[in-house]
N, C-alpha and C positions, 0 to 999 in steps of 0.2 A: 728872832731871826736876825742875824747880824749882817750888816751891809758893808760893802767894801768902801774904800776912801772916796770913790766916785759916786757912791750912792746906790750902785747896782748890787744885786745879790750874787754870792758865789755860785758857780756853775752847778754844784751838787744841790744847792737849795732851789735853783731855777728848775732843774730837772724834776725835783720832788714836787714843786708846784704844778708843773706840766702834767705829771703823772696823776696827781689828785684831780686836776681839772678834767683830764681825759676820762678818768673813772667816773666822775660825776656826769659829764656830758654823754658818755656812752651808756651809762645807766639810765639817764633821762630818755635817750633815744630808744633804747630797748623797751623801757616801760611804756612809752608812747606807742610804739609799734605793736607790742603785745596787747595793750588795752584796745587800740583801735581795730586791730585784727579780730579780736574776740567779739567786739561790738558789731562790726560789719558782718561777721559770720553768723552770729546769733540773729541779727535783725534781717539780713537779706539772704544769707546762705541757707540757714535752717528755717527761717520764718517763725521765730519764737512767738510772735503775736498770735499766730493761728494754732500753735501747739501747746500753749501754756495752760496750766502750770505743769512743769515736769517735776515729779516728786522723786528726788534722789535719795532721800532718807526721811524718816518720820519728822525730822526737825529742819530739813533743808530742801528748798525748791528752787527751780530756775523759772523766773517769770519775766515779763517785760513791763517796766514801769518808766514813765516819762516824768523825770524830776525837774520841775521848773525852777527849783531853788538851789540852795547849797546843801551841805550835809544835813541829814535828817529833815530835808525839805524846808529848812529855815530860809528866811528872806525870799519867799516864793515870789517870782517875777512873772506876773501874768500879762504885762504889757511889753511892747517892743522896747520902750525906754528902760524898763526894769531888767530885761534880758541883756541889753547892751551895757547897762551899769554894772551888772554882775560880771560880764565879760571883761570890762575895763578893770575892775577890781582884781580879777584873776590875773590879768596880764601885768598889772603893776606889782602884785605880790610875786609873780614869777620873775619879773625883772629884779626885784629885791633878793630873791633866792639865788639868782644867777650871780649877782654881785657878791653875795655871801660865799658862794662856791668859788668865785674867782679869788677871794681873799683867804680862804681856809688853807691850812697846811696839813690837815689830818685826813687820811684816806677814808676812815669811817664816816666822818662828817661829809666828805665829798660823795660817798655812796648814798648816804641818807638824803642829802640834798638832791641828788640825781633822781631818786625814787619820788620825792615830793614834786620836783619840777616836771618829770615825765607824767605823773598822775594829774597834776594841775593843768598841763597843756592838753592832755587827753580829754579831760572834762571840758576845758574851754573850747576845744575843737567840736565837741558835741553841741555845745551851746551855740556856736557859730553856725554849724551845719543844720541843726534841727530846731534850735530854739529851746532845747531842754537837754538834760544829761540823761543818757540811757543807763538804767540800772537793771540788774538781773538776778542777783543772788540774794535769797531770802531765808534767813534763819528764823525759826519760830518754835515755840514749845506750847502745845495745846492752843489756847486762844491768845497767848502772849506772843506778840509779833515783834521780833527785832527788826532792825531797819533793812532795807533793800539796798544793795551796793553793787559796785562793778570793780574790775581789776585796778582801775586808777585809784579808787578809794582804798583798796588794800595796800597799794604801793605807798600812798600818802601816809596811811597809819603806820606802816612798817618804818618808813623814813622818819617820821616824827619820833617813833619809839627808839630808833637808833640814835637820833640827836639827843634825846633825853638820857639814854644810857651813856653816851659819850660824855655828856655834861656831868653826869653823876660820878663817872669813873676817871675823868681826866685829872691828872696830877698838876697842880699849879707849877708854872715854870718859874725859874729864879728871877727873871726880869719882870714878871707880872707885878711884883710888889713895888717896883720902881715906877710903873706906869700910872 
């Protein structure tokens, strides 16, 4: 990205950055709203705790699981200190992702980061409100059980996948060799 003599970016590059940031932030907001709306409806609107399990397919159920840890129930936090520590870690990670979003120039990266940020904030909101992350969707085959997840987890996985895809397919820029 080339700067002008005064150190500022040309208008076309500034508008491109604004567009990438807008895509990322709007994606994060939409992801958060969809995740929280889905959770609130399943918990309070539908009352999933009283109606579970809901068998949608021989390999897929909707259930209600209170996850006190992070993905795959790792780092389970059973104390108030542990829950707050996980919340702080999530917020620091989210701040780093927002900084990355602010610096990126690629729309696919902005979209992927928006998915991750929205999912991370959705799960952090659960931890803050309930002391756990609400998970619902359960894949299984016979007695083999895959993990239980929510829409925030789906968004995070898709976002990470997009970042990996972008990293594998991005062509090096001419000025990268000089840096």
